[in-house]
C-alpha positions as CSV (number, residue, x, y, z in Angstrom):
1,M,-2.0,81.0,134.2
2,K,-4.2,84.8,135.1
3,K,-4.3,85.2,131.7
4,I,-6.0,81.3,131.5
5,L,-8.4,82.2,134.4
6,L,-9.0,85.9,132.4
7,S,-9.8,84.4,129.3
8,I,-12.5,81.5,131.5
9,A,-14.4,83.8,133.1
10,V,-14.4,86.5,130.3
11,I,-16.2,83.7,128.4
12,I,-18.5,82.6,130.9
13,L,-19.7,85.9,131.2
14,T,-20.3,86.8,127.6
15,V,-22.3,83.3,128.4
16,F,-24.4,84.8,130.9
17,Y,-24.6,88.1,128.6
18,A,-26.0,86.5,125.5
19,N,-28.1,83.9,128.2
20,A,-30.0,86.7,130.1
21,Q,-30.0,89.0,126.7
22,S,-31.7,86.0,124.6
23,F,-35.1,87.5,124.5
24,T,-36.2,92.1,124.2
25,L,-39.2,94.4,123.7
26,S,-39.3,96.8,122.5
27,W,-42.1,99.5,120.7
28,D,-41.4,101.3,118.0
29,G,-36.7,100.3,118.0
30,E,-36.7,101.3,121.6
31,L,-35.8,99.1,124.0
32,L,-38.0,98.7,127.0
33,G,-36.9,98.2,130.7
34,D,-38.6,95.7,132.6
35,T,-41.7,98.5,134.0
36,I,-44.0,100.4,131.1
37,T,-46.5,103.1,132.8
38,I,-49.6,103.6,130.9
39,S,-51.4,106.8,131.2
40,P,-54.9,108.2,130.4
41,D,-53.6,111.8,128.6
42,S,-57.6,113.0,129.8
43,S,-60.4,112.5,131.4
44,S,-62.6,110.9,128.5
45,V,-60.7,107.0,128.2
46,S,-62.0,105.6,129.3
47,I,-59.1,101.9,128.1
48,L,-56.0,101.8,129.0
49,E,-53.7,99.9,126.2
50,F,-49.9,99.3,125.3
51,G,-48.0,96.8,122.3
52,V,-44.6,95.7,122.2
53,V,-43.0,93.5,120.2
54,L,-40.5,90.8,121.0
55,N,-37.0,90.7,120.3
56,N,-35.1,86.8,119.4
57,N,-31.4,87.2,120.3
58,T,-30.8,83.7,119.1
59,T,-29.5,81.5,117.2
60,N,-32.5,79.8,117.6
61,G,-36.2,79.4,115.9
62,V,-37.9,79.2,119.3
63,N,-41.8,79.3,120.4
64,I,-43.2,81.8,122.5
65,K,-46.2,82.0,125.1
66,V,-47.5,84.6,126.9
67,V,-48.6,84.4,130.6
68,R,-50.1,87.6,132.7
69,N,-49.8,88.4,136.7
70,Q,-52.2,90.2,138.1
71,I,-50.6,91.5,140.7
72,S,-51.8,94.5,142.1
73,L,-55.3,95.7,141.2
74,L,-58.3,97.7,141.3
75,D,-61.7,96.6,142.2
76,S,-63.8,97.3,139.3
77,T,-61.6,96.9,136.4
78,I,-60.5,94.4,134.2
79,N,-58.0,93.3,132.4
80,Y,-56.9,91.2,128.4
81,Y,-54.3,90.8,125.7
82,C,-53.8,89.4,123.7
83,W,-51.1,87.5,121.6
84,G,-52.0,85.3,117.9
85,V,-55.5,85.7,119.2
86,C,-57.0,88.1,122.5
87,Y,-57.9,86.5,125.8
88,P,-60.3,86.8,127.9
89,S,-60.3,88.5,130.6
90,H,-60.1,85.7,133.4
91,I,-57.0,83.7,130.9
92,D,-52.8,83.9,132.2
93,S,-52.0,82.1,130.2
94,S,-51.9,81.4,126.7
95,G,-53.4,78.9,124.3
96,M,-51.4,79.7,121.3
97,Y,-47.5,79.4,120.9
98,K,-46.2,82.1,118.4
99,F,-43.0,81.5,115.8
100,V,-40.0,83.8,116.3
101,P,-37.5,83.9,113.7
102,A,-33.8,83.7,115.1
103,G,-32.9,87.5,114.9
104,G,-36.2,87.9,114.5
105,S,-39.1,89.3,116.0
106,S,-42.6,89.1,116.6
107,E,-44.7,91.5,114.6
108,V,-46.6,94.4,115.9
109,E,-50.3,93.6,116.2
110,W,-49.1,90.3,118.0
111,F,-48.9,91.0,121.4
112,S,-51.1,94.0,123.0
113,A,-52.6,94.6,127.2
114,H,-55.9,96.0,127.5
115,Y,-57.2,98.1,130.4
116,E,-60.5,99.2,130.9
117,I,-60.9,101.7,134.1
118,H,-63.8,102.2,135.3
119,D,-63.4,104.5,137.1
120,A,-61.1,103.0,139.3
121,V,-58.9,105.7,140.6
122,G,-55.0,104.5,141.4
123,I,-52.6,102.2,140.6
124,S,-53.1,99.1,139.5
125,L,-49.5,96.1,138.7
126,V,-49.9,93.3,136.1
127,E,-46.6,91.9,134.6
128,Y,-46.2,89.3,131.4
129,K,-43.6,86.7,130.3
130,F,-42.8,85.8,127.1
131,Y,-41.4,83.1,127.0
132,N,-39.8,79.8,125.6
133,M,-42.3,76.5,125.3
134,D,-39.2,74.7,124.7
135,N,-37.2,76.1,127.7
136,P,-39.4,77.9,129.5
137,D,-36.2,78.9,131.2
138,E,-35.4,81.6,128.4
139,Y,-37.5,84.5,128.6
140,V,-38.6,88.8,129.5
141,T,-40.5,89.9,131.8
142,I,-42.1,93.0,132.4
143,V,-44.3,95.3,134.6
144,A,-47.3,97.1,133.2
145,K,-48.4,100.4,136.1
146,F,-51.7,100.8,134.7
147,D,-51.8,104.4,136.3
148,T,-54.5,106.6,136.3
149,S,-53.9,108.7,139.9
150,P,-54.4,111.9,140.1
151,D,-51.5,113.9,140.0
152,G,-48.5,111.4,139.5
153,I,-44.4,112.3,140.6
154,E,-44.2,115.8,140.1
155,E,-41.1,116.3,136.8
156,T,-38.1,118.1,138.4
157,I,-38.6,114.6,141.3
158,L,-38.3,112.6,138.2
159,N,-35.3,114.0,137.0
160,N,-33.5,114.3,139.7
161,T,-33.7,110.8,141.3
162,Y,-31.5,108.8,141.2
163,V,-32.2,104.7,143.3
164,S,-30.4,101.3,142.2
165,E,-31.5,98.0,142.1
166,I,-31.7,95.9,144.8
167,Y,-29.2,93.7,145.6
168,P,-28.3,91.0,146.1
169,N,-30.8,90.1,143.6
170,P,-31.3,86.7,144.5
171,A,-31.1,87.3,148.1
172,I,-30.6,86.1,151.2
173,N,-30.8,87.7,154.7
174,T,-31.2,91.7,153.6
175,V,-31.1,93.7,150.9
176,N,-29.4,97.1,149.8
177,I,-31.0,99.8,148.0
178,D,-28.7,103.1,147.2
179,Y,-30.4,106.7,146.1
180,D,-30.3,110.4,146.7
181,L,-32.9,112.5,146.9
182,P,-34.2,115.2,146.0
183,R,-35.8,117.8,148.8
184,E,-39.3,117.6,147.4
185,V,-39.3,114.0,148.2
186,E,-41.6,114.2,151.6
187,K,-41.7,110.4,152.0
188,A,-40.6,107.7,150.8
189,S,-41.0,104.1,151.1
190,V,-39.9,99.9,150.0
191,K,-43.7,97.4,149.7
192,I,-42.9,94.2,149.0
193,I,-45.2,92.0,147.2
194,N,-46.4,88.4,146.7
195,L,-47.5,86.7,144.0
196,L,-50.6,87.6,145.0
197,G,-51.0,90.5,145.4
198,S,-50.1,91.1,148.6
199,V,-47.6,93.2,151.0
200,V,-45.6,91.0,153.0
201,K,-43.1,93.9,153.8
202,E,-43.3,97.2,154.0
203,Q,-40.3,100.1,154.9
204,E,-39.9,103.6,155.7
205,V,-36.7,105.1,153.9
206,D,-35.2,107.6,155.5
207,T,-34.7,110.5,152.8
208,R,-31.8,112.6,154.9
209,N,-29.1,109.6,154.0
210,S,-28.4,107.5,151.1
211,K,-28.3,104.1,151.0
212,M,-31.2,101.2,152.6
213,R,-31.0,98.2,154.1
214,M,-33.6,95.4,154.4
215,D,-33.6,92.4,156.6
216,V,-35.9,89.8,154.0
217,S,-34.6,86.2,156.5
218,D,-38.0,86.2,157.2
219,L,-39.4,85.3,153.4
220,N,-40.3,82.3,151.9
221,G,-38.1,81.5,149.3
222,G,-39.1,82.5,146.1
223,I,-39.9,85.7,143.5
224,Y,-41.4,88.4,144.4
225,F,-41.5,93.1,142.9
226,Y,-41.0,95.4,145.0
227,S,-41.5,99.0,144.6
228,L,-40.4,102.2,145.6
229,F,-43.4,105.3,146.6
230,I,-42.3,108.5,146.8
231,N,-44.5,111.4,147.6
232,G,-47.1,108.8,148.0
233,E,-46.8,106.8,144.5
234,I,-45.4,104.3,142.8
235,Y,-41.8,105.3,141.1
236,S,-40.6,101.9,140.4
237,T,-41.4,98.2,140.9
238,K,-39.1,95.6,139.6
239,K,-38.5,91.7,141.0
240,L,-37.2,90.3,143.8
241,I,-35.9,86.9,143.7
242,V,-35.7,85.3,147.4
243,R,-33.9,81.7,147.8
């Protein structure tokens, strides 16, 4: 009986994993995570750009549309994206869909994101959601961190920092983050941001410890983003669901 239950559990987990991995995003053959950082390589750059390829890991061809969510924008900046065609900066949802065959990928030139700096200094966050228009529950998202800050997080800190994803996620009352920060980190904090780009909760991270607990019981159920700041700079931004 235990073997049967174990087999059923394995099957369920396999199906869940397959569904969770229906789509992935990549560039130059390398899989991307849920956050990408785009920074200018010189002071003369006026536009930041990046592209992704959507990989369809299912056994069915899908019609893919894109929705942009401007999480947090610096004043004076302008951003827009292309999905088959390029959309004006005020358009969040693509009118056009593109067909991606089973086991196939989108064309390299189909998607691109563009961010006009206009001398703004700091960080803007924009999320792009690629979803199956015939089954919106099948999707993949990526948050672009357009970073024009003059100084980023030091390389030694980046190489020696460990931060877990927030858990449990979805959350009900409290969430936790495990971390290991090098001594070069002077201060750190976690901010939770709603879909309108407003910070709804912020908590300092005790750099001497290795775990932080955060109360989210006062937040309304829904989708949020949480960002970890290290020495005043964004280290990572990911999605949080509160029930």
